[in-house]
N, C-alpha and C positions, 0 to 999 in steps of 0.2 A: 390153572394159572392164567392170569390175564395175558392177552396178546401184546407183545412188545410193539410200541409205535415210536416214531421219531420224535414225538412230542412228550414222551414219558421219561422220567429219570428214576431208576431203580437202585436201591441200596440193599445189599444182602445183610440181614440181621443174624440169621443162623441157617442151618441146612434145611429147616422146615418152613420158615416164614420169609416173606418178602414184602416190603412196603413200597407201594407205588405212589409217586408224587406227580401229579399232573400239573404241568406248567402251561401258562396261557400261551396261546399261539399268537404270533405277531408277524407282520410283514412290513417292509419299507414302503412308504408312499411312492406312488409313481410321479416323478418330477417331469416337468415339461421338456427338459432338455435331455432326458434319459436316452432318447433315441438318436441324439446327435452324435456324430463321430468324434472321437478324441482328437483325431488329427486336425480337425478344424480349429482347435484351441492351442495347438502347439506353439505358434508364434507369440500368442499372448502369454503363455506360461514362461517362455524364454525371456520375454521382456520383463515379466514380473520378477524372475530370478535375478536378472541383471540389476534391477532397481534395488531389490533386497540386499544383494551383495554390496552395492555401493554404500547404502546406509550402514550396513554392518561394518564395512571398512572404516567409515567415518567414526563410528563409536569406538572401534578398536584403537584408532589413532588417538582419540581423546583420552582413552584410558591409559595408553602408554605415555602420553604427554603428562597427565596428572601424576603418574607414578614417578616420572623423572622430576617433576616439580617437588614432590614430597621428599624424594631421595636427596635433592640438593637444596633443601630449605626453602623451596618456593621461589628461587631467584632466577631460574632458567628462562631464557627467551625462547621463542619458537625456533629461531635459527640454531640455538644451542641444542634444542631438543632433537632436531632432525639431523644435524651434522655429525658424522662419525668423529670419535674422539681424536683420531689421528689427523683430522683435517681442521681442527680448531685454529682460528686466526692467532698468529703470534706476532709480537712486536720485537723487531730486531734490537739488540742492545745499542745504546748510543755510543758512537765512537768518538765524537768530539773533533773529528778530523775535518777542519774547515780550511778554506783558502787562506793563505798567509795575509797578515795585516800589512797594508801598504800606506803610502802617503795620501792616497785617495780616500781612505777611511776617515770617519769622524772619530777623532782621538782626543780624550781628555786626560791631562796629567803628563807625566814624564814620558816622552816618546821612546826613551831607552830603558824604561822600567824593567825589572827582572820578571815581574808577573803581569800578565795581561788578562783583563776581564772583558770578554766579548759578550755583550748582551744583545739578544735578539728580541726586539720589542715592537709593540703595536701602540700607536699614540691614542687609540680609542679603547684600549684595554684597561679596565678598572684596576686589575692587579698590577699592571705596569705603572699606573699612576701612583698606587700606594707604595710600590717598590722603589720608585725613582728617588725619594728622599733618603732611603737606606743606602743606595749606591753613592749618592753624594756624600753621605757621612763617612762611608768607607774611604773615599778619596781624601777626605780631611784627615782621617785617622792614620792612613798609611803613607800619605805624602808621595814622595818620589819613588817609593817602592813598587807602586802599581800604576797601571794605565787602564783607562776605561774606553773600550771601543764600542760604538753604537752601530748596530746593523738593523735594518728594517725587516719586519716580518708581519705585514698587515694580514689580519685574519679576514676571510671572505665574508663573514657575517657582520663585519663592522663597515658600514657603507662608506664612510669618509676616510677610512684608514689608509687605503692605497694612495689616494691623492695627497694625503698628509705626508706619507712616506716620500713621495716624489718631491713634495715641497721642501722637505728637510734636506734632500740631496741637492736640490737647486740652491738653497741657501748656503750649503757647504761649498758648492762649486763657485758661487759668486762672492762669498764673503769669508770662507775659511772656517777653521774649527771653532774659534771662539764665538762667532756669530751663530754657527749651527747649533752649538750647545745652548746658547741663549734662547734660540728659537724653540728648541726641544723643551727646555725648562718651562717656558711660558705656555706652551701648548698643554703640558701636563698640569700646570697650575690652574688653567682656565677651562679645560674640557670637563664635561660631566661624564665622559667615558661611557656613553651609551650607543656608540656606533656613529652617531652624528653629533657628538657632544661639542665639537668645535666646528663652527660653520665654515664651509669651504670659501665663501666670499670674504671671510676675515683673514685668510692666509696672506693675501697681498699686503693689507695694512700691517699685519704682524711682521712680515719681512721688512717692511719699511721701518717699523718701530725698532727692530734690532740692528738696523744700519745697512740694509741691502737696498739697492735701487729697485723700487717697486715695479717699474716698467720692465726692467730686465728680468726680474723675478717672474712676473706674470707671463712674459714671453716664454720663459723656460718651462713654466708649469703647463701652459696651454699647448705647447708643442709636444708634451709627453716625452721630453728629452731623456728622462731617467726612468721611464716606465720599465724598460727591459732590465735596467740595473737593479730595480727593486725586485723583479722576478728572479733575477740571478742570485741575489742575496738570500731570498727566501728558499730557493731550490738548494743552495749550498748548505743552509742551515738544516733543511729537512733531511738531506742525505747524511748529515752528521748526527742526527738523532733528535733535532728540535721538532716538537709536535705541538707546542703551544707557547704562549707568552706570559710572563717573561721567562726566558731560558738563558742562563749565564754559563759560558764555557771558560774555565780557568786554564790558562796556558802558562807553562814555565819550561825553560830549556831542560831537556833530558828527562822530562817527566810526562807521564800519560795525562792527556787532557781530562779535566774533571767537568762533568756535565751536571749542572744544578738546575732543577726544574721548579719554577714557581716563585712567588714573592716570599722568599725565605727570610727568616729573622737575621738580624745583623750578626749575632753570635755564631750561627751556623755558617755563615759566609766567612767569618773571620777564621774559623777552624780550618776551612778549606784553603784559604789564602795563606795562613801560617804554614800549612803542610807544603804548599807550593814554594814558599820562601826558603824552606830548609834545604 
């Protein structure tokens, strides 16, 4: 029987015969760093593991984000993807509870009307421009039953809106309701509603056109006399639920305020007004 060696593999066929398969011998080549100590490479291995973990974490986050996108129809933003469900931003319901209407407000129509329409508006807002004729038509249709109160709400991305709002309050202060409404009507007729649609240097001549002393008007505007009043009207609207323009709040004694957002069609406004009149 052949002598068993470490390089031979034997398989028993029966009790009498054995087959010997000789396997080729091989050995690993000697590498130049074979004699180096493993401890010398420990810092490099640790750094390598950290880098690998970083990239693995990035890929895992991408996969989780894509899964959320697919689950929600591909509409999630990054903020939505990483924020816990119980911490999603929420919008408080609009209360419509605004400061009472006074003689200092810009009022159109019967001051003692049963229903009040308080509009928060921006004179550079294209939707306010398109909505303005609708409100004027409602005043014609309802007559003495309603009054329209105009309050300023200049949006920050409309460059001229804040100064135009101050100008409107200056005209109201110097000339009263009728001249203020004439001023508002003409701005909406002439502005292109692109943030700078009505030139600021045309405000003085317009004030004179509607019947206000231009020198007194310009002094009022340049002094920023009504800057804080505009901010106060905007803040009051915001706390009541106004988030954009136009927003109309319908008030009637003994009834909860109705907050109507946007340049709504006349029929929808009439439905709300009729409910307030009942």
